[in-house]
N, C-alpha and C positions, 0 to 999 in steps of 0.2 A: 918649904910649902908642907903644910900639915898633912897628914896621912888621910887619904880619903877612905872614911869609914861606911861600910855598907855590908850587909847579908841580904841573902836571898831565901825565901821561904819554898821549900820543895813540895809543890803538892801535883806534880806531873811526874814523867818517867822520859827515860831514854828510849830513844828509838834507833835501832841499828840500820845500817844501809843509806843513811842520809849524810851527805857529805857537803863540805863547805871548803874552799881552798881560801889562803889570805898570803897577799905580797905585799910588802913595805917598800916606800922609796927610800933612799939613803939620805940621812940627815944631811943638809947643806949648811955651810959655815953662816950664809946670811939670813937662814931662815930662824931667827931666833924667836923667843914666845912674846916679843913685841909685834910679830909679824901680822899683818891683815892680809887675809886671802878670801878667795872664792872659787869652789870649785865648778868650773865652767861646764864640763861634761866630756863626752866622748863623740870624736868626730873622726869617722872612718876607723882605723883602728889605735887612733891616739888618743890620749887623755889629757885634757888641758885643765891647768890650774893657773889662775891669776893670783900673782903675790904683789904685795906693795910693802916695803922696808923703809920707811923715813923718807917717802917720796920717790923711791927705788921702783919703778913699776915695771914689771915684767910678767910673761905668760912662760909657764914651764910646760914642757911638752913630753909625755912618758909613753913608753911602749907596752906591750901587753905584759911585761915582767915589771912594769913599774920602773924601769931604769929611765933615767934622765936623758933626752933625745937632744933636747935644746932648749935653753933659757934666753928668750928673746926679748930683749929691754925694749919697752915702749915709748921710744923717744919723743914720738909724737905729742905725747900728752904733756901738759904744763906742769910746773913745778908743784902746784897744789890741785888736786881735784876735789870736789866735794862729794861725789857720787859716781858709782858706776853700775852699771846692770849688762846682763848678758843674755841674748836670746840665741840658743841654739838649733841648728838644723842639720839635717845629714850630712852636709858638705862645706858648711861654715857655720860662723857665729857672728853676729853683730855685739861689739861693744860700744854702749852709748854711755856718755860720760859728761859731767857738769863741772864748769869751773868759773871762776871770778876773776874780771879784771876791771880794775877801778869800780865803778857803779853798775857795769853790767854782767850779768849772768848768761853763760853759753851752755846751749847743749848741742853735743856734737857727736857723731858716731863714725865708728871705723869697721870694716868688714874683715873678719879674720878668718884664715885658712886653717886646715887640719894641722899644720907645722907651727900655729901659734904666730903667723906673720901677717901684717896687714896687705890686703888686696887692693885697697883703693885709699887716697887720700882721704884725711879727715872731712865728713860731710857737716855742714851746720845745719842744724834742725830748727832751734829758735833760739831767741835771745830777749832778755828781759832787764828793763832798768829798773834799779832799785835806789832805794835811799839809804842813808847811814844807817838806819836802826831797823831795816827791814831782815827778815828772815832769809836766809842764803839758800838751804836745801829746799827750793820749791818745786823741782821736778821728780817726777817718778815715772817707771815706766811698766807696762803690765802687756802681755802677748794673749792672742787667743790659744786656744788649746791645740788648733791646727798651724799655728803660725802664720796665719794668711793675714792677720791685723795686728799691727802695733799699735797701742795708744800710749802717748806721752801727755802726761795731764801735769798741769802746775796750779796750784792753790797759794793765792795770796790773801792776806788778812788785812781788814779795813774795818777799823771801829769794832771789833769783835766779831764781825762776819767774814764769811768766805766766799771769794770770787775763785771761779773754775776756769780755765783754758784747756780746753782738750784738741789735742793734734792727732787725728787718725792717718796712720800711713799703711801701705800694703807691704809685702814680704820684700820688695824691692826699694823700701823707703821713699817712694812716692807718696806726698800729701795727698789724702782723698778729701779730708775736709777739717775745718778749724772751727772751733766754737768758743765764744766768750759767754760766760754764763754766770751774771751776779746771781746771789742766793743770800737768803735769810737764815743759813745755820747758824747756830750760837755756838762758839768753841766753849762756852760755860756748862751748856745743858744737853748738847747733842753728842751722842756718841755713834761711830761709823764701823762698820764692818771694813774688811778688805775691799779693793776695789777690784775690778775685773772688766774685761772686754770680752764677749763671745764671739765664735767663729763668722757671725754676720755683720760685726763691728758695733754691737749695742755696748755702751757703757753702763755698769750697773755696779751699785751698793746698797747697802741698807743703813737707814738712820734712825738711831733710837732716841727717845727724848726722857728726860727726867725732870721733876719738879726742882728740884735744886742739885746741887753737885754732890751731894752725899746721898742720893736716892738710887735704887736699882731702876732701870728702864722701865717705864709703864705705857710707853708708846713705841710702835715701832712702823716704819714705812719702808716700801720699797721705792729705790729711785733708780730709773732708768733714763738713760738718753739715747735715742736712735741715730745711726751714723749721719744723716743728713739733716737733722734737726737741732736746732740752737737753743732749746729749753730742755730742763728736767721734767719729767712726767714723775710725781711723788703720788704714790697709793698708800694710804693708811692701812696696817693690818690689823685686825680685830684681835685684842689679847684676852678678852673676857675678863677684865678685871685683874688678871695674873700679871707678874713682873719678871722680866728677863735679865740674865746677866750677860756674858760675851755672847755676840753671835758670830756664827759660822755660815758663811755663804759660799755655796758651790754650784757651778755651771755645769748642767748636764746637757751639752750639746746634742748627742744623740737622740735623746728624747724631748730635746727644746723645752728644758726647765731650769728655773732656778730653784735650789734647794736650800731651805732655811732650817738652821737648827741653834737651839740653845737650850740650857737648863732654865727651867722657871721656878718661881716661889709663889705660895698663895698670897703672902703679905710682905709687906717691906721689911727687909732685915730679919725675914723667917729662915726657914730651913729648906734646902732644895726638894721640891716634891717629884719632880721629874724632868720629862724632856719634851720640849716644844719643837715640833717640825712642820715645816709648812712648804708647799710645793707650788711654785709660780710658772704658769703657762706663757712662753714668750710670744708666742703668735696670738693669743687671746688677750694678753696683757690683764690677767687676773689671777687671783690664788685658786687653785683647783683642789686643795685639800689642806687641812691644818689640823692639828691633833695635839692636845695636851695629854701626854702617857704619863701617867703615876708610876713611879717604879716601885715594885713591891716588896715586901720584907725580904724575901730570899736573895734579892738583887743587892739591898742594901748590906744584909749580913756578909755576903761575898766581898763587897766594895770597901767596908769600913776596915781602917787601918788601927783606929782607936777611938774612944767615945761611944756613943750609944747609936742604933740604929737610925734614929730621927736624923742627926746631923752627919750620917756617915758619907753623904754626897756634897757636904758644903764646900770642901776643896778641891774638888774637881773642876778640871778645865777640859773643855772639848778640843782635842789636838788634831785630828785628821777626820775627814769624810772621805770616804772611799765609795765610788758609784758602783752600781751593779747594772747589766744590761736590761733587766727587767723595770728600771726604774726605781727600785729600791736602793738602799745604801747601807753602809757599815760608819758607824761612828765609834772613834776611840777618844777616851776622856783619860787624863792623869790626875792623881792625887798629888797636889803640891802647894806647899805653903813655907813660910820661913819665920824666923823668929829671932828676935834682938834681944838685948838685956832689957829694951823699955817697952817692947810690944811683940805680938803675934800677928803676923800678916796673913791673913785668910784671904780668899778669893774676894770679898768684899773690899778689903783693904787694898789688894792689887788692882782692881778694876777701878775703883774710884777714889782711891786716895791717889799716892805718888807712886809713878807718873799718871796723869791724866792722859786719856787717849783723845785725839784728834787727827783730822786729815794729815797733819804734819808727822805723824808717828807712822806713815806709810804703810797702813793696815795695823793690825794689834801690835804694837812694839813690845818690848820687854820680854820677848822670847826670840829675837832675832831672825824674823822670817822662817820660823818652824816648817821643816819640810825641804829644807836643801836650799832656799832661795835667797837667802841672805848670808853676809859675810860674818866670820867667826869675831870680826872685829879687833883683834888684839887681844893677847893673852891675858887672863886674869879674871876680871869682874870684880868689883872692889868689894872686900870683905866688910867695908865700913859704910853703913847706911843710918837713916833716922839720927842724925846730928852725931856721926862718928861710934855709934855703938856697932860692937861686931855681930854678924848675923850668923845662924846656922841654917841652911838650905835643906829641905827635905822632898823628895821626890819618891812616891811610894805606889799604890797598885795602878794597876791599868785596866779600867773596863772598857770592853768592847761588846756593843749592841749592834745587831742586825735589825734592820727596819725594812717593812714593806714599803711600796709606792705609796701608800696611804700614811705611812708614817706610823704605823703600829709595829711593836717589837715581834720579830720572830725568835731571838733568841739572846741571851746575855752571858759573857763570860768574863771572868776576872783573870788577869795575869799578877800574880802574887810578886812584889819586890817590895824592898826596903831600902833606901839610899839617902845618906845625908853628907854634907861637907862642911867645915867651918871655913874654907878658904874661898870658894866661889862654886858656883852650879855648873861650870864647865864639863865635867865628868860624870854628870848626872843625868837623868832622863835617859829617852831612848831613841833609836833608828828604826824607821819603817820601811821595809821594802815588800813589794808584792810581786811574787814568782810562783810559777805553777799553781795558781789558783789559791795559793795561801799568803796570809799576812805573816811575814816574820818581824818580831820584834827582838832588837838588838841591844843590850844594855850591860853595863859592867856590874859583874857579881864577884863575889868572894867564896872561893872553894878551897879548903885546906890551906888556907893562908896565901894563895896565889890569887891575883886578879885575873879575871877570865872575862871575855865577851860572851855572854850567854844569849843564846837563840832559843825563843820560843815561838812557836807558830800556831796561827788559828786557823782551821779549816773553814769551808763554806757552810758548815753545820755547827760550828761553833766549838768544835771539840780542840783541846791545846794539846799541843805535843811539845815537849821539852827536849830539843835536840842537842846533840855534842857541842859542848861549848868550843869557840874558836881559840883553841891554846895558845897562848903567846911563848912559841918555842925559844924565841931570843930573850925573851924576857925584858922588864924595863920599859914597855910601852904603855902608856894610859890611854885609853880610847876617848875621844868626844863625840860619843856617838850622837846626840841630838844635832850636831852638825853635818851629819852623814847626807849624802845626795846620791839618789839611784840614778845610773847613768846609762843603764840598759836593761834589757828584760830580765837579766839574772846576774847583776853586778851593781855594788854601792860602793863607794869610796868614803871613807871615814879618816877624818884628821886625828892625830894623836901626837904625844909628846913623847920624844925621846931623850933624857936627860935634860938638857936645856935648849932642844931644838924642837921645832914642829916638823913633823913628816905627814905622810899619807898613806893608809893601808887600801888595798883593793881587796874585796871579799867576792868570791864569786861561789854561786849555788849551782850545785851540779845535780 
């Protein structure tokens, strides 16, 4: 594997008295770099990780010191499963999985305890008959913030259109309502946000529309479905002649709002002008505020990594939306692009070239369920794209913007970083953990020829602190920060590679 090149721009300072501790799991012989895994979470005092090595399915259970307590083989799973999802509660977790037998797809669930063992026999949730040419990964699972509602939905494509089936369950997997909804959604022109279910059982997402497959979104609609209604409610949002790229939707259950965010353009294929924010009132079923906020030159100067101020934001993607109690929110966006010998991938190419986004991508794919909800999906990431050309991946500055409940900026800060790799992007980007009223950004840095996991935090007022890096005392570990998952109020688990094995690090903030 080629050496990962990166450097860190120092624009902040060390603060004494802040401490983190890091603990590693021992590499296991069967955990090669081809391992597929999911960080399930923390149940009681145990940490659970799902692993799949060539259809050898298991849940590994670790104690507080990340020592292996048990490796439970999941013998109830069939030889080949198409998808798994986990919903974690304080005392147990649901494992929801999909598999195929002949021309039938099955969606089933098992209840898992803190020791990683099944508590019940598998429960069949749904079945679907398919033909030979049909898509097989049709089931997806989302849970409400309070875990009281579980939505399993399937999307079937017919003549370029999508038919939705939604199955709403309670936290005991009792079916509350099933809906089958034909739609006129067009996979060639429509772009969808992630799909969510709120605490009352409403199913919600946004649909963007473009005039052709190579345009930015020129129309946007809020799509909702009430728990006991068998139709979609589609409400168009006025974009005032502006254009959007990727839309990030967030449910604010406390204030009963849906929060919509996107970067926007004044014209097709123009430069990013600023941030669009919209707040949808759930009870009144209408937009109560929307704002196109141009980002001024001071923000552009901070954010740019190369080029001029006009195009400084063109390669940024909104990664996270962090809600505040007062109805405001904090956005994080990262400068990302890739190059091959034949092309330069910008945000435009990423969004509207290959791969295209559809409901089959289970939300905005290409980033693997950023935020810890998706599996690593095997080691690597192909270095060959665009018809066999070798690519270089770049992940640069992080823009952090705080907005009030009306969508107007309170402050903006930039965490400066520069990362690139020719092999894959598995070791690039960052992990985000919210602890002690601060946002901590963890990412690989190079200091004095040693790779360290850097930690910079942003306070509620926007000030940036460079905390002491998490030094790798054992050396040889390479962190895959972007696949990290926060598992408690002050703990995050980050996968890493050690020699030819995958292991896991637990970082605790004190």
